[in-house]
ROKE-331755 format. One record per residue (C-alpha): x, y, z. Coordinates in steps of 0.02 Angstrom, whole numbers. Each point is the difference from the previous one (the first is absolute). Example, Ala and Ser with C-alpha at 12.3 -4.5 7.8 and 13.67 -1.06 7.14 Angstrom:
<rs>
R       x       y       z
R     615    -225     390
R      69     172     -33
</rs>
This chain:
<rs>
R       x       y       z
R   11426    1526    2802
R     148     -41     111
R     -58     -89     159
R     176     -15      71
R      61     106     146
R      61     176     -44
R     177       5     -67
R      60     110     144
R     -34    -141     123
R     114    -124     -88
R     151     -62     101
R     134      73    -114
R     -77     174       7
R     -28     -11     187
R     183     -50      20
R      55     154     -99
R    -109     114     108
R      67     -76     161
R     181      20     -56
R     -32     181     -53
R     -81      41     168
R     143     -84      93
R     125     101    -103
R     -90     162      42
R       0     -50     183
R     188     -33      10
R      35     161     -95
R    -106     111     113
R     -20     -84     170
R     138     -40     125
R       3     -61     178
R     134      74     111
R      21      21     186
R    -172     -71      33
R     -84     126    -115
R     -76     -12    -174
R      65     135    -117
R     -66      49    -171
R     120      74    -127
R     117     -37    -143
R     105    -154      38
R      96       0    -165
R     188      11      21
R      98     103    -126
R     180     -24     -49
R     139     126     -20
R     -60      53    -173
R    -172      53      61
R      28      46     182
R     169      85      -8
R     140     -47     119
R     179     -60      -6
R     102    -140     -73
R     164     -70      64
R     137    -105     -76
R      93     -98     134
R     165     -89     -22
R      29    -151     110
R     178      -3      66
R      89    -167     -20
R     101    -116    -110
R      -6    -181     -61
R     172     -78      -2
R      83    -165     -40
R     162     -20      94
R     122    -120      79
R     103       0     158
R     102    -118     110
R    -107     -53     149
R     156     -49      99
R      71     175     -20
R    -169      72      50
R      -5     -95     165
R     183      37      34
R     -17     186     -38
R    -165      27      89
R      42     -94     160
R     171      80       8
R     -93     166      17
R    -141     -64     109
R     116     -89     123
R     141     127     -17
R     117    -144     -41
R     109       9    -158
R      56    -180      29
R    -167     -81     -48
R      41    -156     -99
R    -112    -108    -110
R      17    -185      37
R    -134     -89     -99
R    -136      41    -128
R    -147    -107     -55
R    -155      34    -103
R     -98      67     149
R     129      37     135
R     163      92      32
R     116     -36     147
R     128     127      61
R     105      36     153
R      29     160      98
R     110      46     146
R    -142     102      74
R    -103     -81     136
R    -185      14     -46
R    -168     -84      23
R    -126     -83    -113
R    -127     137      38
R     124     133     -58
R      42     -91    -162
R    -183     -37     -40
R     -40     183      34
R     109      52    -148
R    -132     -78    -114
R     111    -112    -107
R     -86    -160      56
R     -12    -123     143
R     168     -43      78
R      84    -138      97
R     147      49     110
R     139    -108      70
R     179      20      60
R     143     -41    -119
R     156     -93      59
R     104     160      -6
R    -121      90     117
R     -88     101    -136
R    -189       0     -25
R     -65    -112    -139
R    -163      60     -80
R    -106     -95    -126
R    -131     105     -91
R    -151     -73     -90
R       7     109    -156
R       6     -20    -188
R      89     102    -131
R    -154      99     -57
R     -46      57     174
R     181      43      43
R       7     118    -150
R    -171      73      41
R      49      35     181
R     165      76     -53
R     -87     119    -119
R    -127      50     133
R     137      40     126
R     110      97    -119
R    -132      92    -101
R    -115      33     148
R    -146     -54    -109
R    -129    -137     -15
R      58    -135    -120
R    -123    -121     -80
R      61    -161     -79
R     -85     -38    -167
R     -23    -188     -31
R      93     -73    -148
R     153     -96     -55
R     110     155       2
R      36     101     156
R    -119     146     -25
R     -43     129     133
R    -111     151      12
R      80     146      90
R    -136     111      71
R     104     157      -2
R      82     116    -125
R     172     -68     -40
R     118       5    -150
R      94    -145     -77
R     167      76      50
R     -57      19     181
R     -57    -180       3
R     163     -64     -74
R      95      98     133
R    -104     -84     137
R      30    -172     -75
R     187      19     -29
R      55     -50     178
R     -91    -167     -19
R      62     -39    -176
R    -168      45     -74
R     -55      86    -159
R    -158      57     -87
R     -42    -103    -154
R    -161      89     -47
R     -73     165      61
R    -170      78     -38
R     -79     151      82
R    -176     -44      58
R     -95    -114     115
R     -82    -171     -15
R    -180     -22     -55
R     -47     -56     177
R      74     157      78
R     -83     110    -129
R    -170     -78      35
R      28       9     189
R      40     185     -12
R    -152      28    -110
R    -116     -90     122
R      64      98     150
R     -26     164     -93
R    -174     -56     -56
R     -45     -42     180
R      65     168      57
R     -96      94    -134
R    -159    -100      20
R       3      37     187
R     -18     183     -48
R    -161     -43     -93
R      80       7    -173
R     -52    -173     -58
R      66     -73    -161
R     138     129     -16
R      89     -48    -162
R     176     -58      44
R      87     -61    -157
R     164     -92      -8
R     123      47    -136
R     158    -101     -28
R      93     -72     148
R       4     148     118
R    -133     129     -40
R    -176      32      64
R    -121     128     -72
R    -138      62     116
R    -150     109     -44
R     -73      91     150
R    -163      80     -52
R     -53     149     105
R     165       5      96
R     120     148      -8
R     184     -28     -38
R      66      27     176
R    -123    -122      77
R      30    -126    -139
R     187      -2      34
R     -27     -15     187
R    -122    -145     -18
R      83    -103    -136
R     182      51       2
R      35       1     187
R     -72    -151      89
R     127      31     137
R      31     -64     175
R    -135       4     133
R      50      24     181
R     -83      24     170
R      93     106     128
R     -46      57     175
R      14     176      70
R     125       5     143
R      25     183      52
R     -60     148    -101
R      44     -32    -182
R     117    -144      43
R     -59    -170     -61
R      61    -180       5
R     -23    -141    -125
R    -128    -134      46
R     -29    -108    -155
R      -2      -1    -191
R    -143     -36    -119
R      59    -179     -23
R     -78     -37     171
R    -171      67     -53
R    -148     -81     -90
R    -127     138     -41
R    -188     -21      -5
R    -133     103     -89
R     -61     177      35
R    -165      -8      93
R    -108      95     123
R      48     -41     179
R    -122      95     111
R    -140     105     -70
R      70     103    -142
R     183     -23      51
R     110     -82    -132
R     153    -106      32
R     117    -131     -70
R      27    -163      92
R     169     -86      -8
R      81    -153      77
R     175      -7      71
R     111    -152      -6
R      53     -78     165
R     166      91      -8
R     -86     163     -47
R    -126     -13     143
R     140     -35     125
R     102     147     -67
R    -149     117      17
R     -36     -57     178
R     182      17      54
R      14     175     -76
R    -165      57      77
R      56     -58     172
R     178      64     -15
R     -47     176     -55
R    -154      22     111
R    -137     -10    -132
R     -99    -120     109
R     -11     124     145
R      -5     163     -97
R     -55     -42    -178
R     -40     180     -50
R     185      47      18
R      67    -146    -101
R     -85     -10    -170
R      26    -143    -121
R      64      73    -163
R     -19     -90    -166
R     110      57    -141
R      33     -46    -180
R     172      45     -65
R      20     107     156
R    -157     100     -41
R    -130      -8     139
R    -164     -77     -60
R     -83     -29     170
R      31      68     174
R    -109     -44     152
R      14     -61     180
R     -52    -170      65
R    -179      -7      57
R     -18     -13     191
R     -72    -175     -17
R     144     -58    -111
R     129      81     116
R     -74     -99     145
R     -10    -167     -91
R     172       7     -79
R      86       2     170
R     -46    -181      35
R       2     -81    -172
R      59      45    -177
R    -146      62    -105
R       2     -58    -182
R    -164      71     -68
R      -4     190      -7
R    -102     137     -83
R      62     171     -56
R    -147     121      -2
R       4     141    -127
R    -154     106      36
R    -180      17     -53
R     -93      28    -163
R      71       4    -175
R     165      73      59
R      22    -141     125
R     -37    -128    -135
R     125      83    -118
R     136      -4     133
R     -42    -181      41
R      20     -49    -183
R     167      91     -11
R      63     -79     162
R     -44    -173     -62
R     102      33    -156
R     148      52     106
R     -18    -156     108
R       6    -106    -158
R     140     100     -78
R     142    -117      45
R     154      -6    -107
R     -14     -62    -179
R     110    -147     -48
R     110     121     -98
R      22     186       2
R     -90      98    -135
R      52     162     -82
R    -121     119     -86
R      85      27    -169
R    -148      74     -92
R    -159      91      46
R    -138      99     -82
R    -167      78      36
R    -168      19     -89
R     -97     149      66
R    -176     -26      65
R     -60     130    -126
R      73     -98    -146
R     -74    -162      68
R    -171      84      15
R      17      62    -179
R      39    -177     -61
R    -153     -62      94
R    -113     129     -84
R      73     -35    -172
R     -26    -187      20
R    -180      26      56
R     -33     110    -152
R      85    -126    -115
R    -107    -140      73
R    -161      98     -25
R      49      43    -179
R      41    -183     -34
R    -170     -56      66
R     -89     133    -104
R      91     -51    -159
R     -37    -183      33
R    -184      44      28
R      -7      97    -163
R      81    -139    -102
R    -111    -135      77
R    -156     106     -24
R      40      30    -184
R      28    -185     -25
R    -155     -71      85
R    -122     147      15
R     -95     -95     136
R      -1      65     180
R     -39    -174      65
R     171     -54     -66
R     102     158      23
R     -50      33     181
R      37    -178      63
R     165      -1     -94
R      61     164      75
R     -68     -45     172
R      91    -166      -3
R     163      84     -48
R     -21     129     138
R     -41    -137     127
R     165     -86     -41
R      93     160      44
R     -93      10     167
R      42    -181      41
R     184      25     -44
R      10     154     111
R     -81    -100     141
R     131    -134     -25
R     141     128      16
R     -71      60     166
R     -25    -177      64
R     181     -49     -31
R      74     171      42
R      59      33    -178
R      51     177     -45
R     -70      85    -154
R     133      78    -109
R      21      37    -185
R      43    -181     -50
R    -148     -73      96
R    -116     130     -78
R      69     -52    -170
R     -41    -180      47
R    -181      49      40
R     -15      90    -168
R      69    -155     -87
R    -131    -106      89
R    -138     119     -58
R      58     -19    -179
R      11    -189      13
R    -170      -7      86
R     -88     102    -135
R      75    -116    -132
R     -69    -152      91
R    -172      79      21
R      -6      40    -187
R      45    -180     -38
R    -146     -61     108
R    -121     125     -76
R      49     -34    -182
R      -5    -188      24
R    -171     -11      83
R     -78     128    -118
R      80     -65    -158
R    -171     -13     -84
R     -49     177      50
R    -125     -55     133
R     -11     -98     160
R      16    -185     -47
R     -88    -149      81
R      74     -69     162
R      90    -145     -81
R      80     110    -133
R      38     135     130
R      91    -123     112
R      97     -70    -147
R      56     172     -56
R      40      50     179
R     109    -154      20
R      93      48    -159
R      22     178      63
R      71     -57     167
R     118    -120     -87
R      74     150     -90
R       0     103     161
R      87    -134     102
R     132     -21    -135
R      30     189      -4
R       7       9     190
R     123    -144       7
R     110      92    -124
R      -1     155     111
R      43    -102     155
R     145     -85     -88
R      63     167     -65
R      -7      79     175
R      77    -148      92
R     182      45     -38
R     -28     176      67
R     -83     -72     155
R     143    -121      34
R     154      93     -62
R     -56     181       4
R      16     118     146
R     -89     153      63
R    -101      86    -136
R       5    -147    -120
R     -63    -122     131
R    -139     120      53
R     -59      16    -181
R       2    -189     -21
R     -95     -33     163
R    -141     122     -41
R     -15     -64    -179
R      -8    -182      54
R    -123      34     141
R    -109     106    -115
R      -6    -135    -135
R     -46    -134     128
R    -138     109      75
R     -69      32    -174
R       4    -180     -60
R     -73     -82     156
R    -118     136      66
R     -39     144    -118
R     -11     -86    -172
R    -120    -140      55
R    -111     131      86
R      -1     108    -156
R     -58    -149    -105
R    -148     -23     118
R     -41     186      -1
R      -8      25    -187
R    -102    -158     -23
R    -125      58     131
R     -10     179     -62
R     -21     -49    -182
R    -137    -123      45
R     -90     130     105
R      22     127    -140
R     -82    -113    -131
R    -131     -60     123
R      20    -181     -54
R     118    -146       0
R      39    -107    -149
R     -36    -185      15
R     139    -123     -34
R       9     -65    -177
R     -18    -186     -16
</rs>
């Protein structure tokens, strides 16, 4: 008889049980707002949940151009100083010296943003100005002033700039003509850095709404595709397509308001309960923002009569928050600028919802480039629910068919049941993984899970056929030898799958990457957790079934 400990107490089987229990826990239990909640934590994508998708075009251009830096300085300072007699005297690699008949100061010249200056008087009584500036920056500054846009210089041997604004080649040539410039290369689009920056800001904005791992896919040089599961079209466009400008104003008289500060002076915190069940969003003002708020509160009487002078927060001129200063804040702000503030939004679930929305607005500062919604679509919730039901039915049918085929092949419950249980456990662990990392389930990821089931059954059949090659449970030494051979085949097959999926993981996007991630994770879970446990299970069950254990052959 077998005097060893029962097979279900072996480390590999215990590890499988622990991982399964942990997967069930993350799928059904969540901790939020100090409370433990039980429910379904799986996140479904657009295909299964319904919702909207957007195609955004990033507005900009990548250009290679040339221009005369001397003409730039002459032209720009002639306008800035209102002096058509500006004359270039000397040009070096990192400085340009010119004269003007206008009397000015170093502070004024430096304030124009062309570089640090040195000012002296020329022999003819004119003002001599030496600017610390190179050719690249002179062109960049000229473009910024004349296109009213942010210009980013792209490192390289050729003068290449990113114009973060919609502009045509003809318009750009017209701007460059007064400074003997021309466009050598023009491409609509933005740089990879700008594209990724825009993507990250949108991801932060969307994640703040609780929509983690929203698929944002980059296409070409200036397109983003966004799937917003469970979000209607109007809301989707407002959230993703209009990041907008955030502003705080103060009520003066009646409906009359005055500007206080913009969102650039604000660093938002997280939504949280302030007192009892009251929700709010904390935020920190910069030094300049705190001083502006104090001055406005004092000037318009908010410190003495706060209820008549609300602070109004707006995004793209749409009011998102409107409330007076608290009496305590009104009192404190009279003596010193207050940097740390809290905007309360109410109690209960509604207060929490408003707090989440306000935090999004606080974080909704301008994107590096403007975006235009050039394509949009919607999947109804009913269609998504139908897909979900169809996939569930397809999965059940697949498991039944697999059970039938395996049963016909082996005709032994002590093999069939562990095999199907192991395959099902892999699905549970994969689903737990998707919850843990915030991955959305959509049609491609479901396809990946089905592919993992197929691969897993293949591997389990390999193990079963190898260890039972003689038709019965072999001695330990033979069993271990056959098991080693089986795992050699399994590891080789798994490595082939990983290599095949790697290009999709690295170069794919969106649906392709999701399919690759689930397939790779599923194969790794099977090879390192499920397959070793299955080998222990069938050995133990077959030994218990025969009531004896073979002795090793000498």
